[in-house]
N, C-alpha and C positions, 0 to 999 in steps of 0.2 A: 504494500500500500504506500509506503514511503517513497518508493521509486516512482510510482504513478503520480504522487503529489508533485514531485520535481518536474515530471513531464508536463503536467497541467500548468505549472508555473512558467515553464518555457513557452508553452502554447499561448498563455496570456500575454507574455512579452511580445511574441510574434504578432499577435492580434494588434497590439498597440502600434507596432512599426508598419504594419500593412497599410494602415490608413495613410500615413505619410508617404510610404514608398510608391503607392499608386498615383500620387499627385505631384511628385517632385518635378515632373516636366511642366507643370502649370503653376506651382507654388514654390518659390525659392526656399531652399533649406533654412535660410536665415529667418523667414517668416514663421517657421515652426518652433523656433528656439526661444520665444518669449511670449508672454501673455497677450501683448498688444499686437502680435503678428496677424497679418491679414491672410487667413486661410480660406476665404470665401470662394476661391477659384478651384476648389477641390473637384476632382473628376466624379462622375456618377458612380464609378466603382469604389472610390474612396468614401463616398456617402453611404454606399451599401455596407462597406466595411465598418464604418462608424456605427451604423444601426446594429450590425451583428455583434460588435464589441459591447454596445449598450445591453444587448440581450444576454451576452455572456456574463456581464457584471451583475445582472439581476439574480442569477442562480449560483454563481461562483461562491459567494460567502456561505450559503447553505451547504453546498457540496464540501467545502473545506472543513466546516464544523463537523459534518457527518463523518468525514474521513478521520479527523483527529479523534472524535469520540469512538469510532470503530477501533482505532489503534489502542486507545486507552482502555477500552472495555473488552478488548480481545474478541471483537465481533468480525466475522469474515464477510466483509462487504466488498471484497476486491473485484469480483465479477461484475457487480452492479456499478462500481466506480468506473470500471473499464468501459462498460456500456455507455455510461454518462459521457465519458471522454470521447468515445467514438461518435456519439450522437452530436456532440459539440463540433467535432471536426466536420461531420457531414453538414451541419447547419452552416458553418463557415463556407464550405464549398458551394452550397446552395446560394449563398449571398454572392460569391464570386461569379458564379455562372448565371446569376440573375433569374433563378428559378422561381422566386417568390412573386413574380408577376402572374404565375399560373394559380388559379384559385385552388385552395385547400392543400397546396404543397407545403406551405410553411407550417401549419399545425401538425401535419403528418410527420414532419421532420423534427419539430420542436417538442411535441407532446411526450415522446418517449423519455426525454431527459428529465421531465418533471415527474413522470411516473417512477422512474428510477430513484429520484430523490425521496419520494414518498416511501418506496420499498426499503431504501437504506434506513430511513428514520424508524420504520416499523421493526426492522431487524435489530436496531440498537435498543429499542424499548423492550423487545421480547427476550 
């Protein structure tokens, strides 16, 4: 589980840099380096990455808490944590490929990560 937490941390950092990386040809690097920088010229892909990053930040704290509680309580939630991580990778790929313009694709990709979090919580309680 500890190794997976490290991978999730790297994935989160990658998420942060993807937004900037996909817009560097339109927004100079210097504009990203301070709060007053003008990043309004982001590409459509960077905007989708921003939304995907916001979505990740909504469930990441719960995931991290459940992972730490699983380790402390010696609960085997590794398989569920791996499913959550894979579903987050698939969600990011869906944003990159602009799949969320198709009706009902986003919930089909997003919902399993929420179900997994609920199952992790139930495992910790039992």
